[in-house]
PDB file of N, CA, C and O in Angstrom, chain B, residues numbered from 101:
ATOM      1  N   MET B 101      33.921  -3.280  63.097  1.00  0.00           N
ATOM      2  CA  MET B 101      34.368  -4.253  64.059  1.00  0.00           C
ATOM      3  C   MET B 101      35.004  -5.417  63.301  1.00  0.00           C
ATOM      4  O   MET B 101      34.429  -5.938  62.346  1.00  0.00           O
ATOM      5  N   THR B 102      36.189  -5.812  63.736  1.00  0.00           N
ATOM      6  CA  THR B 102      36.899  -6.912  63.080  1.00  0.00           C
ATOM      7  C   THR B 102      36.588  -8.235  63.771  1.00  0.00           C
ATOM      8  O   THR B 102      35.970  -8.268  64.835  1.00  0.00           O
ATOM      9  N   LYS B 103      37.029  -9.322  63.144  1.00  0.00           N
ATOM     10  CA  LYS B 103      36.824 -10.637  63.738  1.00  0.00           C
ATOM     11  C   LYS B 103      37.527 -10.736  65.091  1.00  0.00           C
ATOM     12  O   LYS B 103      36.988 -11.323  66.030  1.00  0.00           O
ATOM     13  N   ALA B 104      38.726 -10.165  65.193  1.00  0.00           N
ATOM     14  CA  ALA B 104      39.467 -10.189  66.462  1.00  0.00           C
ATOM     15  C   ALA B 104      38.707  -9.435  67.553  1.00  0.00           C
ATOM     16  O   ALA B 104      38.693  -9.863  68.707  1.00  0.00           O
ATOM     17  N   GLU B 105      38.077  -8.320  67.194  1.00  0.00           N
ATOM     18  CA  GLU B 105      37.296  -7.558  68.166  1.00  0.00           C
ATOM     19  C   GLU B 105      36.053  -8.325  68.591  1.00  0.00           C
ATOM     20  O   GLU B 105      35.659  -8.269  69.756  1.00  0.00           O
ATOM     21  N   ILE B 106      35.436  -9.037  67.663  1.00  0.00           N
ATOM     22  CA  ILE B 106      34.276  -9.870  68.005  1.00  0.00           C
ATOM     23  C   ILE B 106      34.693 -10.958  68.980  1.00  0.00           C
ATOM     24  O   ILE B 106      34.015 -11.195  69.980  1.00  0.00           O
ATOM     25  N   VAL B 107      35.806 -11.619  68.693  1.00  0.00           N
ATOM     26  CA  VAL B 107      36.302 -12.685  69.572  1.00  0.00           C
ATOM     27  C   VAL B 107      36.586 -12.126  70.958  1.00  0.00           C
ATOM     28  O   VAL B 107      36.202 -12.737  71.955  1.00  0.00           O
ATOM     29  N   ALA B 108      37.248 -10.983  71.043  1.00  0.00           N
ATOM     30  CA  ALA B 108      37.576 -10.383  72.339  1.00  0.00           C
ATOM     31  C   ALA B 108      36.313  -9.993  73.096  1.00  0.00           C
ATOM     32  O   ALA B 108      36.234 -10.209  74.306  1.00  0.00           O
ATOM     33  N   ASP B 109      35.333  -9.428  72.418  1.00  0.00           N
ATOM     34  CA  ASP B 109      34.093  -9.007  73.052  1.00  0.00           C
ATOM     35  C   ASP B 109      33.318 -10.200  73.590  1.00  0.00           C
ATOM     36  O   ASP B 109      32.839 -10.172  74.724  1.00  0.00           O
ATOM     37  N   VAL B 110      33.193 -11.249  72.778  1.00  0.00           N
ATOM     38  CA  VAL B 110      32.474 -12.456  73.226  1.00  0.00           C
ATOM     39  C   VAL B 110      33.211 -13.114  74.391  1.00  0.00           C
ATOM     40  O   VAL B 110      32.581 -13.584  75.338  1.00  0.00           O
ATOM     41  N   ALA B 111      34.529 -13.149  74.325  1.00  0.00           N
ATOM     42  CA  ALA B 111      35.316 -13.738  75.415  1.00  0.00           C
ATOM     43  C   ALA B 111      35.115 -12.958  76.711  1.00  0.00           C
ATOM     44  O   ALA B 111      34.997 -13.557  77.781  1.00  0.00           O
ATOM     45  N   ASN B 112      35.074 -11.635  76.627  1.00  0.00           N
ATOM     46  CA  ASN B 112      34.856 -10.821  77.824  1.00  0.00           C
ATOM     47  C   ASN B 112      33.455 -11.007  78.389  1.00  0.00           C
ATOM     48  O   ASN B 112      33.283 -11.055  79.607  1.00  0.00           O
ATOM     49  N   LYS B 113      32.452 -11.112  77.522  1.00  0.00           N
ATOM     50  CA  LYS B 113      31.061 -11.239  77.975  1.00  0.00           C
ATOM     51  C   LYS B 113      30.750 -12.623  78.532  1.00  0.00           C
ATOM     52  O   LYS B 113      29.924 -12.752  79.435  1.00  0.00           O
ATOM     53  N   THR B 114      31.397 -13.657  78.006  1.00  0.00           N
ATOM     54  CA  THR B 114      31.072 -15.026  78.427  1.00  0.00           C
ATOM     55  C   THR B 114      32.057 -15.608  79.422  1.00  0.00           C
ATOM     56  O   THR B 114      31.726 -16.561  80.126  1.00  0.00           O
ATOM     57  N   GLY B 115      33.264 -15.054  79.498  1.00  0.00           N
ATOM     58  CA  GLY B 115      34.271 -15.607  80.390  1.00  0.00           C
ATOM     59  C   GLY B 115      34.994 -16.809  79.803  1.00  0.00           C
ATOM     60  O   GLY B 115      35.767 -17.466  80.500  1.00  0.00           O
ATOM     61  N   VAL B 116      34.753 -17.102  78.540  1.00  0.00           N
ATOM     62  CA  VAL B 116      35.407 -18.220  77.859  1.00  0.00           C
ATOM     63  C   VAL B 116      36.722 -17.696  77.267  1.00  0.00           C
ATOM     64  O   VAL B 116      36.818 -16.533  76.875  1.00  0.00           O
ATOM     65  N   GLU B 117      37.723 -18.568  77.211  1.00  0.00           N
ATOM     66  CA  GLU B 117      39.025 -18.162  76.672  1.00  0.00           C
ATOM     67  C   GLU B 117      38.901 -17.737  75.210  1.00  0.00           C
ATOM     68  O   GLU B 117      38.066 -18.252  74.466  1.00  0.00           O
ATOM     69  N   LYS B 118      39.751 -16.785  74.817  1.00  0.00           N
ATOM     70  CA  LYS B 118      39.719 -16.267  73.446  1.00  0.00           C
ATOM     71  C   LYS B 118      39.984 -17.352  72.419  1.00  0.00           C
ATOM     72  O   LYS B 118      39.407 -17.329  71.332  1.00  0.00           O
ATOM     73  N   VAL B 119      40.850 -18.304  72.747  1.00  0.00           N
ATOM     74  CA  VAL B 119      41.178 -19.375  71.795  1.00  0.00           C
ATOM     75  C   VAL B 119      39.934 -20.200  71.476  1.00  0.00           C
ATOM     76  O   VAL B 119      39.694 -20.552  70.321  1.00  0.00           O
ATOM     77  N   ALA B 120      39.145 -20.506  72.504  1.00  0.00           N
ATOM     78  CA  ALA B 120      37.929 -21.291  72.301  1.00  0.00           C
ATOM     79  C   ALA B 120      36.895 -20.492  71.517  1.00  0.00           C
ATOM     80  O   ALA B 120      36.237 -21.023  70.622  1.00  0.00           O
ATOM     81  N   VAL B 121      36.758 -19.217  71.856  1.00  0.00           N
ATOM     82  CA  VAL B 121      35.800 -18.365  71.147  1.00  0.00           C
ATOM     83  C   VAL B 121      36.202 -18.230  69.683  1.00  0.00           C
ATOM     84  O   VAL B 121      35.347 -18.278  68.799  1.00  0.00           O
ATOM     85  N   GLN B 122      37.492 -18.064  69.419  1.00  0.00           N
ATOM     86  CA  GLN B 122      37.946 -17.936  68.039  1.00  0.00           C
ATOM     87  C   GLN B 122      37.653 -19.213  67.253  1.00  0.00           C
ATOM     88  O   GLN B 122      37.271 -19.146  66.085  1.00  0.00           O
ATOM     89  N   ALA B 123      37.828 -20.365  67.878  1.00  0.00           N
ATOM     90  CA  ALA B 123      37.528 -21.624  67.202  1.00  0.00           C
ATOM     91  C   ALA B 123      36.043 -21.711  66.859  1.00  0.00           C
ATOM     92  O   ALA B 123      35.679 -22.196  65.788  1.00  0.00           O
ATOM     93  N   VAL B 124      35.188 -21.243  67.764  1.00  0.00           N
ATOM     94  CA  VAL B 124      33.746 -21.279  67.512  1.00  0.00           C
ATOM     95  C   VAL B 124      33.378 -20.318  66.381  1.00  0.00           C
ATOM     96  O   VAL B 124      32.601 -20.670  65.493  1.00  0.00           O
ATOM     97  N   VAL B 125      33.934 -19.111  66.415  1.00  0.00           N
ATOM     98  CA  VAL B 125      33.636 -18.129  65.366  1.00  0.00           C
ATOM     99  C   VAL B 125      34.108 -18.639  64.009  1.00  0.00           C
ATOM    100  O   VAL B 125      33.383 -18.532  63.020  1.00  0.00           O
ATOM    101  N   GLU B 126      35.322 -19.194  63.954  1.00  0.00           N
ATOM    102  CA  GLU B 126      35.842 -19.750  62.696  1.00  0.00           C
ATOM    103  C   GLU B 126      34.960 -20.890  62.198  1.00  0.00           C
ATOM    104  O   GLU B 126      34.659 -20.975  61.008  1.00  0.00           O
ATOM    105  N   SER B 127      34.547 -21.769  63.117  1.00  0.00           N
ATOM    106  CA  SER B 127      33.690 -22.897  62.735  1.00  0.00           C
ATOM    107  C   SER B 127      32.348 -22.407  62.205  1.00  0.00           C
ATOM    108  O   SER B 127      31.833 -22.934  61.219  1.00  0.00           O
ATOM    109  N   PHE B 128      31.782 -21.390  62.868  1.00  0.00           N
ATOM    110  CA  PHE B 128      30.506 -20.831  62.416  1.00  0.00           C
ATOM    111  C   PHE B 128      30.627 -20.311  60.984  1.00  0.00           C
ATOM    112  O   PHE B 128      29.773 -20.589  60.142  1.00  0.00           O
ATOM    113  N   MET B 129      31.681 -19.563  60.717  1.00  0.00           N
ATOM    114  CA  MET B 129      31.857 -19.007  59.374  1.00  0.00           C
ATOM    115  C   MET B 129      32.074 -20.107  58.342  1.00  0.00           C
ATOM    116  O   MET B 129      31.580 -19.999  57.220  1.00  0.00           O
ATOM    117  N   GLU B 130      32.795 -21.152  58.696  1.00  0.00           N
ATOM    118  CA  GLU B 130      33.008 -22.266  57.767  1.00  0.00           C
ATOM    119  C   GLU B 130      31.700 -22.995  57.466  1.00  0.00           C
ATOM    120  O   GLU B 130      31.454 -23.386  56.325  1.00  0.00           O
ATOM    121  N   VAL B 131      30.862 -23.178  58.491  1.00  0.00           N
ATOM    122  CA  VAL B 131      29.577 -23.850  58.282  1.00  0.00           C
ATOM    123  C   VAL B 131      28.694 -23.015  57.359  1.00  0.00           C
ATOM    124  O   VAL B 131      28.056 -23.556  56.456  1.00  0.00           O
ATOM    125  N   VAL B 132      28.652 -21.702  57.579  1.00  0.00           N
ATOM    126  CA  VAL B 132      27.840 -20.833  56.720  1.00  0.00           C
ATOM    127  C   VAL B 132      28.358 -20.884  55.286  1.00  0.00           C
ATOM    128  O   VAL B 132      27.574 -21.029  54.348  1.00  0.00           O
ATOM    129  N   LYS B 133      29.678 -20.765  55.109  1.00  0.00           N
ATOM    130  CA  LYS B 133      30.250 -20.799  53.758  1.00  0.00           C
ATOM    131  C   LYS B 133      29.981 -22.126  53.067  1.00  0.00           C
ATOM    132  O   LYS B 133      29.576 -22.145  51.905  1.00  0.00           O
ATOM    133  N   SER B 134      30.199 -23.236  53.763  1.00  0.00           N
ATOM    134  CA  SER B 134      29.999 -24.541  53.120  1.00  0.00           C
ATOM    135  C   SER B 134      28.532 -24.780  52.794  1.00  0.00           C
ATOM    136  O   SER B 134      28.217 -25.411  51.786  1.00  0.00           O
ATOM    137  N   SER B 135      27.631 -24.282  53.637  1.00  0.00           N
ATOM    138  CA  SER B 135      26.200 -24.424  53.347  1.00  0.00           C
ATOM    139  C   SER B 135      25.832 -23.659  52.080  1.00  0.00           C
ATOM    140  O   SER B 135      25.095 -24.171  51.237  1.00  0.00           O
ATOM    141  N   LEU B 136      26.338 -22.443  51.942  1.00  0.00           N
ATOM    142  CA  LEU B 136      26.031 -21.655  50.746  1.00  0.00           C
ATOM    143  C   LEU B 136      26.655 -22.266  49.501  1.00  0.00           C
ATOM    144  O   LEU B 136      26.045 -22.254  48.432  1.00  0.00           O
ATOM    145  N   VAL B 137      27.860 -22.800  49.628  1.00  0.00           N
ATOM    146  CA  VAL B 137      28.510 -23.455  48.487  1.00  0.00           C
ATOM    147  C   VAL B 137      27.687 -24.665  48.041  1.00  0.00           C
ATOM    148  O   VAL B 137      27.610 -24.959  46.848  1.00  0.00           O
ATOM    149  N   ASN B 138      27.073 -25.365  48.996  1.00  0.00           N
ATOM    150  CA  ASN B 138      26.264 -26.546  48.681  1.00  0.00           C
ATOM    151  C   ASN B 138      24.835 -26.190  48.280  1.00  0.00           C
ATOM    152  O   ASN B 138      24.012 -27.082  48.074  1.00  0.00           O
ATOM    153  N   GLY B 139      24.532 -24.899  48.166  1.00  0.00           N
ATOM    154  CA  GLY B 139      23.208 -24.486  47.711  1.00  0.00           C
ATOM    155  C   GLY B 139      22.167 -24.384  48.802  1.00  0.00           C
ATOM    156  O   GLY B 139      20.978 -24.272  48.502  1.00  0.00           O
ATOM    157  N   GLU B 140      22.575 -24.418  50.062  1.00  0.00           N
ATOM    158  CA  GLU B 140      21.637 -24.343  51.179  1.00  0.00           C
ATOM    159  C   GLU B 140      21.687 -22.946  51.794  1.00  0.00           C
ATOM    160  O   GLU B 140      22.765 -22.413  52.058  1.00  0.00           O
ATOM    161  N   ASN B 141      20.505 -22.355  52.019  1.00  0.00           N
ATOM    162  CA  ASN B 141      20.443 -21.065  52.690  1.00  0.00           C
ATOM    163  C   ASN B 141      20.589 -21.260  54.194  1.00  0.00           C
ATOM    164  O   ASN B 141      20.306 -22.341  54.710  1.00  0.00           O
ATOM    165  N   VAL B 142      21.032 -20.218  54.900  1.00  0.00           N
ATOM    166  CA  VAL B 142      21.212 -20.273  56.351  1.00  0.00           C
ATOM    167  C   VAL B 142      20.292 -19.222  56.962  1.00  0.00           C
ATOM    168  O   VAL B 142      20.396 -18.040  56.635  1.00  0.00           O
ATOM    169  N   TYR B 143      19.384 -19.649  57.856  1.00  0.00           N
ATOM    170  CA  TYR B 143      18.428 -18.753  58.487  1.00  0.00           C
ATOM    171  C   TYR B 143      18.728 -18.672  59.981  1.00  0.00           C
ATOM    172  O   TYR B 143      18.721 -19.684  60.682  1.00  0.00           O
ATOM    173  N   LEU B 144      18.992 -17.450  60.462  1.00  0.00           N
ATOM    174  CA  LEU B 144      19.240 -17.206  61.878  1.00  0.00           C
ATOM    175  C   LEU B 144      18.124 -16.298  62.388  1.00  0.00           C
ATOM    176  O   LEU B 144      18.148 -15.086  62.173  1.00  0.00           O
ATOM    177  N   ARG B 145      17.147 -16.900  63.066  1.00  0.00           N
ATOM    178  CA  ARG B 145      15.975 -16.170  63.522  1.00  0.00           C
ATOM    179  C   ARG B 145      16.381 -14.996  64.413  1.00  0.00           C
ATOM    180  O   ARG B 145      17.158 -15.158  65.353  1.00  0.00           O
ATOM    181  N   GLY B 146      15.846 -13.814  64.105  1.00  0.00           N
ATOM    182  CA  GLY B 146      16.144 -12.614  64.865  1.00  0.00           C
ATOM    183  C   GLY B 146      17.407 -11.899  64.409  1.00  0.00           C
ATOM    184  O   GLY B 146      17.675 -10.784  64.855  1.00  0.00           O
ATOM    185  N   PHE B 147      18.194 -12.522  63.523  1.00  0.00           N
ATOM    186  CA  PHE B 147      19.423 -11.903  63.028  1.00  0.00           C
ATOM    187  C   PHE B 147      19.329 -11.649  61.532  1.00  0.00           C
ATOM    188  O   PHE B 147      19.461 -10.511  61.082  1.00  0.00           O
ATOM    189  N   GLY B 148      19.099 -12.712  60.757  1.00  0.00           N
ATOM    190  CA  GLY B 148      18.973 -12.551  59.314  1.00  0.00           C
ATOM    191  C   GLY B 148      19.191 -13.846  58.577  1.00  0.00           C
ATOM    192  O   GLY B 148      19.305 -14.913  59.181  1.00  0.00           O
ATOM    193  N   SER B 149      19.248 -13.740  57.257  1.00  0.00           N
ATOM    194  CA  SER B 149      19.388 -14.912  56.395  1.00  0.00           C
ATOM    195  C   SER B 149      20.553 -14.730  55.440  1.00  0.00           C
ATOM    196  O   SER B 149      20.713 -13.676  54.825  1.00  0.00           O
ATOM    197  N   PHE B 150      21.356 -15.764  55.328  1.00  0.00           N
ATOM    198  CA  PHE B 150      22.405 -15.824  54.316  1.00  0.00           C
ATOM    199  C   PHE B 150      21.826 -16.647  53.178  1.00  0.00           C
ATOM    200  O   PHE B 150      21.499 -17.820  53.356  1.00  0.00           O
ATOM    201  N   THR B 151      21.700 -16.036  52.022  1.00  0.00           N
ATOM    202  CA  THR B 151      21.072 -16.717  50.890  1.00  0.00           C
ATOM    203  C   THR B 151      21.975 -16.652  49.665  1.00  0.00           C
ATOM    204  O   THR B 151      22.991 -15.957  49.647  1.00  0.00           O
ATOM    205  N   ILE B 152      21.571 -17.395  48.650  1.00  0.00           N
ATOM    206  CA  ILE B 152      22.275 -17.386  47.373  1.00  0.00           C
ATOM    207  C   ILE B 152      21.391 -16.666  46.375  1.00  0.00           C
ATOM    208  O   ILE B 152      20.220 -17.010  46.217  1.00  0.00           O
ATOM    209  N   LYS B 153      21.944 -15.672  45.704  1.00  0.00           N
ATOM    210  CA  LYS B 153      21.206 -14.954  44.672  1.00  0.00           C
ATOM    211  C   LYS B 153      21.801 -15.298  43.318  1.00  0.00           C
ATOM    212  O   LYS B 153      23.016 -15.421  43.166  1.00  0.00           O
ATOM    213  N   ARG B 154      20.935 -15.448  42.351  1.00  0.00           N
ATOM    214  CA  ARG B 154      21.342 -15.769  40.977  1.00  0.00           C
ATOM    215  C   ARG B 154      21.396 -14.479  40.174  1.00  0.00           C
ATOM    216  O   ARG B 154      20.398 -13.767  40.069  1.00  0.00           O
ATOM    217  N   ARG B 155      22.536 -14.182  39.620  1.00  0.00           N
ATOM    218  CA  ARG B 155      22.689 -13.023  38.739  1.00  0.00           C
ATOM    219  C   ARG B 155      22.552 -13.488  37.298  1.00  0.00           C
ATOM    220  O   ARG B 155      23.203 -14.449  36.888  1.00  0.00           O
ATOM    221  N   ALA B 156      21.727 -12.824  36.545  1.00  0.00           N
ATOM    222  CA  ALA B 156      21.500 -13.190  35.146  1.00  0.00           C
ATOM    223  C   ALA B 156      22.688 -12.768  34.286  1.00  0.00           C
ATOM    224  O   ALA B 156      23.478 -11.906  34.670  1.00  0.00           O
ATOM    225  N   GLU B 157      22.793 -13.385  33.136  1.00  0.00           N
ATOM    226  CA  GLU B 157      23.828 -12.996  32.179  1.00  0.00           C
ATOM    227  C   GLU B 157      23.574 -11.566  31.728  1.00  0.00           C
ATOM    228  O   GLU B 157      22.427 -11.171  31.516  1.00  0.00           O
ATOM    229  N   LYS B 158      24.644 -10.790  31.581  1.00  0.00           N
ATOM    230  CA  LYS B 158      24.473  -9.410  31.134  1.00  0.00           C
ATOM    231  C   LYS B 158      25.667  -8.977  30.297  1.00  0.00           C
ATOM    232  O   LYS B 158      26.708  -9.633  30.271  1.00  0.00           O
ATOM    233  N   THR B 159      25.486  -7.865  29.623  1.00  0.00           N
ATOM    234  CA  THR B 159      26.541  -7.301  28.789  1.00  0.00           C
ATOM    235  C   THR B 159      27.218  -6.178  29.573  1.00  0.00           C
ATOM    236  O   THR B 159      26.557  -5.278  30.091  1.00  0.00           O
ATOM    237  N   GLY B 160      28.550  -6.247  29.650  1.00  0.00           N
ATOM    238  CA  GLY B 160      29.331  -5.214  30.313  1.00  0.00           C
ATOM    239  C   GLY B 160      30.228  -4.524  29.308  1.00  0.00           C
ATOM    240  O   GLY B 160      30.337  -4.949  28.158  1.00  0.00           O
ATOM    241  N   ARG B 161      30.873  -3.447  29.757  1.00  0.00           N
ATOM    242  CA  ARG B 161      31.755  -2.710  28.862  1.00  0.00           C
ATOM    243  C   ARG B 161      33.132  -2.582  29.463  1.00  0.00           C
ATOM    244  O   ARG B 161      33.278  -2.289  30.649  1.00  0.00           O
ATOM    245  N   ASN B 162      34.147  -2.802  28.640  1.00  0.00           N
ATOM    246  CA  ASN B 162      35.531  -2.537  29.007  1.00  0.00           C
ATOM    247  C   ASN B 162      35.839  -1.142  28.468  1.00  0.00           C
ATOM    248  O   ASN B 162      36.063  -0.963  27.270  1.00  0.00           O
ATOM    249  N   ILE B 163      35.848  -0.170  29.355  1.00  0.00           N
ATOM    250  CA  ILE B 163      35.972   1.227  28.931  1.00  0.00           C
ATOM    251  C   ILE B 163      37.334   1.508  28.299  1.00  0.00           C
ATOM    252  O   ILE B 163      37.426   2.251  27.322  1.00  0.00           O
ATOM    253  N   SER B 164      38.394   0.913  28.858  1.00  0.00           N
ATOM    254  CA  SER B 164      39.733   1.213  28.337  1.00  0.00           C
ATOM    255  C   SER B 164      39.926   0.704  26.909  1.00  0.00           C
ATOM    256  O   SER B 164      40.635   1.337  26.127  1.00  0.00           O
ATOM    257  N   LYS B 165      39.311  -0.427  26.553  1.00  0.00           N
ATOM    258  CA  LYS B 165      39.449  -0.979  25.199  1.00  0.00           C
ATOM    259  C   LYS B 165      38.238  -0.665  24.325  1.00  0.00           C
ATOM    260  O   LYS B 165      38.229  -0.981  23.135  1.00  0.00           O
ATOM    261  N   ASN B 166      37.216  -0.043  24.914  1.00  0.00           N
ATOM    262  CA  ASN B 166      35.991   0.309  24.211  1.00  0.00           C
ATOM    263  C   ASN B 166      35.355  -0.916  23.548  1.00  0.00           C
ATOM    264  O   ASN B 166      34.965  -0.880  22.381  1.00  0.00           O
ATOM    265  N   THR B 167      35.262  -1.994  24.320  1.00  0.00           N
ATOM    266  CA  THR B 167      34.642  -3.219  23.826  1.00  0.00           C
ATOM    267  C   THR B 167      33.554  -3.667  24.791  1.00  0.00           C
ATOM    268  O   THR B 167      33.527  -3.251  25.950  1.00  0.00           O
ATOM    269  N   THR B 168      32.667  -4.510  24.308  1.00  0.00           N
ATOM    270  CA  THR B 168      31.642  -5.095  25.178  1.00  0.00           C
ATOM    271  C   THR B 168      32.033  -6.525  25.491  1.00  0.00           C
ATOM    272  O   THR B 168      32.633  -7.217  24.669  1.00  0.00           O
ATOM    273  N   ILE B 169      31.687  -6.949  26.677  1.00  0.00           N
ATOM    274  CA  ILE B 169      31.943  -8.331  27.087  1.00  0.00           C
ATOM    275  C   ILE B 169      30.660  -8.907  27.670  1.00  0.00           C
ATOM    276  O   ILE B 169      29.807  -8.181  28.180  1.00  0.00           O
ATOM    277  N   ILE B 170      30.546 -10.198  27.586  1.00  0.00           N
ATOM    278  CA  ILE B 170      29.406 -10.899  28.161  1.00  0.00           C
ATOM    279  C   ILE B 170      29.814 -11.393  29.547  1.00  0.00           C
ATOM    280  O   ILE B 170      30.787 -12.134  29.687  1.00  0.00           O
ATOM    281  N   ILE B 171      29.069 -10.980  30.566  1.00  0.00           N
ATOM    282  CA  ILE B 171      29.293 -11.470  31.918  1.00  0.00           C
ATOM    283  C   ILE B 171      28.324 -12.625  32.121  1.00  0.00           C
ATOM    284  O   ILE B 171      27.110 -12.421  32.087  1.00  0.00           O
ATOM    285  N   PRO B 172      28.839 -13.841  32.334  1.00  0.00           N
ATOM    286  CA  PRO B 172      27.946 -15.000  32.427  1.00  0.00           C
ATOM    287  C   PRO B 172      27.092 -14.973  33.704  1.00  0.00           C
ATOM    288  O   PRO B 172      27.423 -14.297  34.678  1.00  0.00           O
ATOM    289  N   ALA B 173      26.000 -15.716  33.670  1.00  0.00           N
ATOM    290  CA  ALA B 173      25.155 -15.853  34.847  1.00  0.00           C
ATOM    291  C   ALA B 173      25.960 -16.524  35.955  1.00  0.00           C
ATOM    292  O   ALA B 173      26.774 -17.409  35.690  1.00  0.00           O
ATOM    293  N   HIS B 174      25.734 -16.101  37.191  1.00  0.00           N
ATOM    294  CA  HIS B 174      26.484 -16.673  38.313  1.00  0.00           C
ATOM    295  C   HIS B 174      25.708 -16.481  39.622  1.00  0.00           C
ATOM    296  O   HIS B 174      24.774 -15.683  39.697  1.00  0.00           O
ATOM    297  N   ASN B 175      26.112 -17.219  40.629  1.00  0.00           N
ATOM    298  CA  ASN B 175      25.513 -17.129  41.960  1.00  0.00           C
ATOM    299  C   ASN B 175      26.399 -16.272  42.849  1.00  0.00           C
ATOM    300  O   ASN B 175      27.625 -16.319  42.741  1.00  0.00           O
ATOM    301  N   ILE B 176      25.773 -15.477  43.740  1.00  0.00           N
ATOM    302  CA  ILE B 176      26.530 -14.701  44.713  1.00  0.00           C
ATOM    303  C   ILE B 176      25.885 -14.866  46.081  1.00  0.00           C
ATOM    304  O   ILE B 176      24.671 -15.045  46.169  1.00  0.00           O
ATOM    305  N   PRO B 177      26.678 -14.808  47.157  1.00  0.00           N
ATOM    306  CA  PRO B 177      26.096 -14.852  48.491  1.00  0.00           C
ATOM    307  C   PRO B 177      25.475 -13.500  48.835  1.00  0.00           C
ATOM    308  O   PRO B 177      25.958 -12.455  48.400  1.00  0.00           O
ATOM    309  N   ALA B 178      24.408 -13.534  49.614  1.00  0.00           N
ATOM    310  CA  ALA B 178      23.739 -12.304  50.024  1.00  0.00           C
ATOM    311  C   ALA B 178      23.285 -12.455  51.474  1.00  0.00           C
ATOM    312  O   ALA B 178      23.079 -13.567  51.959  1.00  0.00           O
ATOM    313  N   PHE B 179      23.132 -11.324  52.155  1.00  0.00           N
ATOM    314  CA  PHE B 179      22.634 -11.323  53.524  1.00  0.00           C
ATOM    315  C   PHE B 179      21.438 -10.399  53.601  1.00  0.00           C
ATOM    316  O   PHE B 179      21.489  -9.263  53.131  1.00  0.00           O
ATOM    317  N   LYS B 180      20.352 -10.893  54.200  1.00  0.00           N
ATOM    318  CA  LYS B 180      19.178 -10.070  54.417  1.00  0.00           C
ATOM    319  C   LYS B 180      18.899 -10.050  55.919  1.00  0.00           C
ATOM    320  O   LYS B 180      18.590 -11.089  56.502  1.00  0.00           O
ATOM    321  N   PRO B 181      19.005  -8.879  56.551  1.00  0.00           N
ATOM    322  CA  PRO B 181      18.776  -8.814  57.998  1.00  0.00           C
ATOM    323  C   PRO B 181      17.309  -9.033  58.345  1.00  0.00           C
ATOM    324  O   PRO B 181      16.417  -8.752  57.545  1.00  0.00           O
ATOM    325  N   ALA B 182      17.077  -9.542  59.554  1.00  0.00           N
ATOM    326  CA  ALA B 182      15.715  -9.751  60.045  1.00  0.00           C
ATOM    327  C   ALA B 182      15.073  -8.406  60.368  1.00  0.00           C
ATOM    328  O   ALA B 182      15.772  -7.424  60.615  1.00  0.00           O
ATOM    329  N   LYS B 183      13.746  -8.362  60.364  1.00  0.00           N
ATOM    330  CA  LYS B 183      13.030  -7.122  60.630  1.00  0.00           C
ATOM    331  C   LYS B 183      13.378  -6.554  62.006  1.00  0.00           C
ATOM    332  O   LYS B 183      13.548  -5.344  62.154  1.00  0.00           O
ATOM    333  N   THR B 184      13.482  -7.422  63.007  1.00  0.00           N
ATOM    334  CA  THR B 184      13.803  -6.933  64.348  1.00  0.00           C
ATOM    335  C   THR B 184      15.198  -6.323  64.387  1.00  0.00           C
ATOM    336  O   THR B 184      15.424  -5.322  65.068  1.00  0.00           O
ATOM    337  N   PHE B 185      16.121  -6.917  63.667  1.00  0.00           N
ATOM    338  CA  PHE B 185      17.484  -6.399  63.579  1.00  0.00           C
ATOM    339  C   PHE B 185      17.495  -5.029  62.896  1.00  0.00           C
ATOM    340  O   PHE B 185      18.166  -4.108  63.363  1.00  0.00           O
ATOM    341  N   VAL B 186      16.762  -4.896  61.805  1.00  0.00           N
ATOM    342  CA  VAL B 186      16.679  -3.627  61.080  1.00  0.00           C
ATOM    343  C   VAL B 186      16.085  -2.555  61.985  1.00  0.00           C
ATOM    344  O   VAL B 186      16.589  -1.434  62.036  1.00  0.00           O
ATOM    345  N   ASN B 187      15.007  -2.899  62.704  1.00  0.00           N
ATOM    346  CA  ASN B 187      14.373  -1.930  63.583  1.00  0.00           C
ATOM    347  C   ASN B 187      15.293  -1.487  64.714  1.00  0.00           C
ATOM    348  O   ASN B 187      15.270  -0.320  65.106  1.00  0.00           O
ATOM    349  N   GLN B 188      16.107  -2.409  65.247  1.00  0.00           N
ATOM    350  CA  GLN B 188      17.047  -2.041  66.297  1.00  0.00           C
ATOM    351  C   GLN B 188      18.099  -1.068  65.771  1.00  0.00           C
ATOM    352  O   GLN B 188      18.463  -0.115  66.460  1.00  0.00           O
ATOM    353  N   VAL B 189      18.584  -1.301  64.566  1.00  0.00           N
ATOM    354  CA  VAL B 189      19.579  -0.411  63.976  1.00  0.00           C
ATOM    355  C   VAL B 189      18.964   0.961  63.693  1.00  0.00           C
ATOM    356  O   VAL B 189      19.596   1.991  63.930  1.00  0.00           O
ATOM    357  N   LYS B 190      17.729   0.969  63.185  1.00  0.00           N
ATOM    358  CA  LYS B 190      17.071   2.230  62.884  1.00  0.00           C
ATOM    359  C   LYS B 190      16.868   3.078  64.132  1.00  0.00           C
ATOM    360  O   LYS B 190      17.079   4.291  64.117  1.00  0.00           O
ATOM    361  N   SER B 191      16.453   2.416  65.218  1.00  0.00           N
ATOM    362  CA  SER B 191      16.175   3.162  66.449  1.00  0.00           C
ATOM    363  C   SER B 191      17.421   3.443  67.260  1.00  0.00           C
ATOM    364  O   SER B 191      17.394   4.275  68.167  1.00  0.00           O
ATOM    365  N   GLY B 192      18.511   2.765  66.950  1.00  0.00           N
ATOM    366  CA  GLY B 192      19.763   2.993  67.666  1.00  0.00           C
ATOM    367  C   GLY B 192      19.831   2.312  69.012  1.00  0.00           C
ATOM    368  O   GLY B 192      20.612   2.724  69.869  1.00  0.00           O
ATOM    369  N   LYS B 193      19.028   1.273  69.222  1.00  0.00           N
ATOM    370  CA  LYS B 193      19.020   0.565  70.509  1.00  0.00           C
ATOM    371  C   LYS B 193      19.680  -0.775  70.396  1.00  0.00           C
ATOM    372  O   LYS B 193      19.763  -1.507  71.382  1.00  0.00           O
TER     373      LYS B 193
END
């Protein structure tokens, strides 16, 4: 499902214009991104959590040049679904 399909689906279910729904969806994504950039996790009860995970420094390999490189430690965004969400997906409901 794409962002456009989400906007269309929400607009059909709520009766709100697509332009307004798109603005809300865009704003939601910007708030989540800016919170993670600022080091704050986002918790949506019943849906899941957007968190920041720390990746440790590690050694990688460049196969084409047959050399090793050091990949520095860095933060990445992660999503962990809520238990109720996981159970709904598992049961197909």
